[in-house]
C-alpha positions as CSV (number, residue, x, y, z in Angstrom):
1,M,2.2,5.2,13.8
2,L,0.7,5.5,10.4
3,R,-1.2,8.1,8.4
4,L,-2.8,7.3,5.0
5,Q,-4.3,9.3,2.2
6,I,-7.1,7.4,0.5
7,K,-7.7,9.5,-2.6
8,L,-10.1,9.3,-5.6
9,S,-9.0,10.4,-9.0
10,K,-9.3,14.1,-9.9
11,N,-12.8,13.8,-11.5
12,D,-14.2,11.3,-9.0
13,K,-16.1,12.2,-5.8
14,I,-18.5,10.4,-3.4
15,Y,-21.7,12.0,-2.0
16,Y,-22.9,11.4,1.5
17,K,-25.5,12.9,3.9
18,Y,-24.2,11.9,7.4
19,L,-20.6,11.6,8.6
20,D,-21.3,8.4,10.4
21,I,-21.5,6.4,7.1
22,L,-17.8,7.2,6.5
23,H,-16.9,6.0,10.0
24,D,-18.9,2.8,9.4
25,A,-17.2,2.2,6.0
26,L,-13.8,2.6,7.6
27,V,-14.7,0.3,10.5
28,S,-15.8,-2.3,8.1
29,A,-12.6,-2.1,6.2
30,L,-10.4,-2.2,9.3
31,A,-12.4,-5.3,10.5
32,A,-11.8,-6.9,7.1
33,A,-8.1,-6.2,7.5
34,G,-8.1,-8.1,10.8
35,A,-8.9,-5.6,13.5
36,K,-11.2,-6.7,16.3
37,S,-14.4,-4.8,17.0
38,E,-13.2,-3.7,20.5
39,Q,-10.0,-2.3,19.0
40,I,-11.8,0.1,16.6
41,T,-15.2,0.9,18.2
42,G,-16.4,1.8,21.7
43,M,-15.1,3.8,24.6
44,N,-12.0,1.6,25.0
45,A,-11.1,1.4,21.3
46,L,-7.5,2.2,20.3
47,P,-6.9,5.7,19.1
48,W,-7.4,6.4,15.4
49,N,-8.6,9.4,13.5
50,F,-10.0,10.4,10.1
51,G,-10.8,13.5,8.1
52,A,-13.0,13.8,5.0
53,L,-11.7,16.2,2.4
54,G,-14.2,17.6,0.0
55,G,-17.0,20.2,0.1
56,Q,-20.6,20.8,-0.7
57,D,-22.7,21.4,-3.8
58,K,-26.3,21.2,-4.8
59,Q,-26.3,17.4,-4.4
60,G,-25.0,17.6,-0.8
61,N,-21.7,16.7,0.9
62,Q,-19.0,15.4,-1.3
63,I,-15.6,13.8,-0.5
64,H,-12.5,13.1,-2.7
65,T,-10.0,12.1,0.0
66,L,-10.0,10.4,3.3
67,I,-7.1,11.0,5.7
68,V,-6.9,8.1,8.2
69,S,-4.2,7.8,10.9
70,T,-3.3,6.1,14.2
71,P,-0.5,6.6,16.8
72,D,-1.0,3.0,17.9
73,A,1.4,0.3,16.6
74,T,-1.1,-2.5,16.8
75,L,-3.8,-0.6,14.8
76,A,-1.2,0.6,12.4
77,K,-0.6,-3.0,11.2
78,F,-4.3,-3.3,10.3
79,L,-4.4,0.1,8.7
80,H,-1.4,-0.7,6.6
81,K,-3.4,-3.7,5.2
82,I,-6.6,-1.8,4.5
83,N,-8.1,-2.5,1.1
84,P,-9.9,0.5,-0.6
85,A,-12.5,-2.0,-2.0
86,E,-13.5,-2.8,1.5
87,I,-14.2,0.9,2.4
88,R,-17.8,0.7,1.4
89,Y,-21.2,1.0,3.2
90,A,-24.8,1.2,2.1
91,R,-27.7,2.5,4.3
92,A,-31.3,2.2,3.1
93,S,-32.8,4.4,5.9
94,T,-30.8,7.5,4.8
95,V,-30.5,6.4,1.1
96,E,-26.7,6.5,1.1
97,V,-23.9,4.5,-0.5
98,V,-20.2,5.1,-0.2
99,D,-17.6,3.0,-2.0
100,F,-13.9,3.8,-2.3
101,A,-13.0,0.8,-4.5
102,K,-11.5,3.2,-7.1
103,A,-9.4,5.1,-4.6
104,K,-5.6,4.9,-4.4
105,I,-3.8,4.7,-1.0
106,S,-0.5,6.4,-0.2
107,I,1.4,6.7,3.1
108,E,2.0,10.3,4.3
109,D,5.5,11.2,5.5
110,D,6.0,12.1,9.1
111,P,6.1,15.9,9.1
112,I,7.7,16.2,12.5
113,M,11.5,16.8,12.2
114,P,14.0,15.8,14.9
115,G,14.0,18.3,17.7
116,Q,11.0,20.2,16.3
117,N,8.9,21.9,19.0
118,I,6.3,24.0,17.1
119,L,3.8,23.1,14.4
120,G,1.3,25.3,12.4
121,V,-1.8,23.3,11.5
122,L,-5.3,23.7,10.1
123,M,-8.3,21.7,10.9
124,L,-9.0,19.2,8.1
125,S,-12.1,18.2,10.0
126,P,-13.8,20.3,12.7
127,L,-12.5,20.4,16.3
128,L,-15.0,19.3,18.9
129,V,-14.7,20.4,22.5
130,S,-17.7,19.8,24.8
131,K,-18.7,22.1,27.5
132,R,-18.5,20.9,31.1
133,K,-21.8,19.6,32.4
134,I,-22.2,22.5,34.7
135,E,-22.1,24.8,31.7
136,S,-24.1,22.7,29.3
137,S,-27.8,23.1,28.8
138,R,-29.4,20.3,26.8
139,K,-32.7,22.2,26.8
140,N,-31.4,24.9,24.4
141,G,-28.8,22.6,22.7
142,K,-25.7,24.4,24.0
143,R,-23.4,21.4,24.4
144,W,-20.4,22.2,22.3
145,H,-18.0,25.2,22.4
146,K,-18.4,27.5,19.5
147,H,-15.4,29.9,19.9
148,L,-11.8,28.9,20.5
149,G,-11.2,31.9,22.8
150,Q,-13.8,31.1,25.3
151,F,-12.2,28.2,27.2
152,D,-8.8,26.7,28.0
153,L,-8.0,25.1,24.6
154,S,-4.7,23.6,25.7
155,A,-6.2,21.9,28.7
156,A,-9.0,20.4,26.6
157,I,-6.6,19.1,24.0
158,N,-4.1,17.7,26.5
159,H,-6.7,16.0,28.6
160,R,-7.9,13.8,25.7
161,L,-4.5,13.2,24.2
162,S,-3.1,12.2,27.6
163,R,-5.8,9.6,28.0
164,F,-5.0,8.0,24.7
165,A,-1.2,8.2,25.1
166,G,-1.2,6.8,28.7
167,R,1.1,9.6,29.7
168,D,1.0,13.3,30.2
169,I,0.8,15.3,27.0
170,N,1.7,19.0,27.5
171,L,1.0,21.0,24.4
172,Q,0.3,24.7,24.2
173,V,-2.4,25.2,21.6
174,Q,-3.2,28.7,20.3
175,P,-5.6,29.7,17.5
176,D,-4.2,32.0,14.8
177,S,-4.9,35.5,16.1
178,L,-5.6,37.2,12.8
179,Y,-7.9,34.4,11.7
180,I,-10.0,34.6,14.9
181,R,-10.2,38.4,14.6
182,I,-11.4,38.3,11.0
183,N,-13.6,35.2,11.6
184,P,-15.2,35.6,15.1
185,D,-17.8,33.0,14.0
186,H,-15.7,29.9,13.2
187,S,-18.2,27.3,14.3
188,V,-19.6,24.7,11.9
189,L,-22.7,22.5,12.2
190,V,-22.0,18.9,11.2
191,P,-24.8,16.4,10.5
192,T,-23.5,13.2,12.0
193,K,-26.3,10.7,11.8
194,Q,-30.0,10.1,11.7
195,V,-32.0,8.7,14.7
196,H,-35.6,7.8,14.4
197,G,-35.9,9.9,11.2
198,K,-34.4,13.0,12.8
199,S,-30.9,14.4,12.0
200,V,-28.4,14.7,14.8
201,F,-25.9,17.5,14.6
202,V,-22.8,18.5,16.5
203,I,-21.0,21.9,16.5
204,G,-17.3,22.0,15.8
205,M,-14.8,24.7,15.1
206,K,-12.3,25.3,12.3
207,A,-9.4,27.7,12.4
208,P,-5.6,27.5,12.0
209,L,-3.7,26.6,15.2
210,V,-0.2,26.8,16.5
211,L,0.9,23.7,18.6
212,T,4.0,24.1,20.8
213,G,5.6,21.2,22.8
214,S,8.0,18.3,22.6
215,E,8.7,16.4,19.4
216,A,6.9,13.3,20.9
217,D,3.8,15.3,21.9
218,L,3.5,17.0,18.5
219,R,3.9,13.7,16.8
220,F,1.2,12.0,18.9
221,A,-1.2,14.8,18.2
222,W,-0.6,14.6,14.5
223,Y,-1.4,10.9,14.4
224,A,-4.2,10.8,17.0
225,G,-6.1,13.9,16.1
226,I,-7.1,16.5,18.6
227,G,-10.3,17.2,20.6
228,E,-13.3,14.8,21.0
229,K,-14.8,12.2,18.7
230,T,-11.6,11.8,16.7
231,R,-12.5,8.3,15.8
232,N,-15.8,9.6,14.3
233,G,-14.2,12.0,11.8
234,F,-13.3,15.1,13.9
235,G,-10.1,16.7,14.9
236,C,-7.9,15.7,12.0
237,I,-5.1,18.2,11.4
238,G,-3.0,19.1,8.4
239,L,0.0,21.3,7.8
240,A,-1.0,25.0,7.5
241,E,1.7,25.6,4.9
242,Q,0.2,23.0,2.6
243,G,-3.4,24.0,2.9
244,V,-6.3,21.6,2.3
245,G,-5.4,20.6,-1.2
246,R,-7.4,19.9,-4.3
């Protein structure tokens, strides 16, 4: 298991339009570090996760730090060798360039203490949970859940994590009650890519969460990320007590 901070200096930031360019830059760098394509992309890829820390201004989306992690020992070896100069990607069709050559890499400490069974987190990147096909209507675009109180959050998180772990994960996941009451609309619209000149969006959710379960299950969630599309920049969690930073 390994989790990295890939951080630009205080006055540096990178602009991007679509989240997939950050994914493609990381895939390129992991491949340069020795990872095979099938290990990092596709339905059967090994579990890994990233979150982009930054914000927005008049120029668009900006990022100052990438959090990248994996619970997988094989992929951790490649992630450990990643070179920030290889985290770069240029796309003419969307007029975007990202280049983390000036970034510094540091390894995050494991925050899960021996015997710990509860963890307060916040979403460093939005949580995605898709509706069941029977509930989903592509005609009006309602594919993603928008409110954490309208479905079985624990079941959704455990289902995905259990598949990655190859064993049953049994976490209880609850949103912060006060936050949900004050912020009933906690969904976010994320532009992920451009297809045939049209922007593609997904709807995620951001709110503090409380995770309860075994030490091993908490640790796996920390390094794998939670929810869907974790390898595409969603479901990255951080410690609630530390905030987002910068």
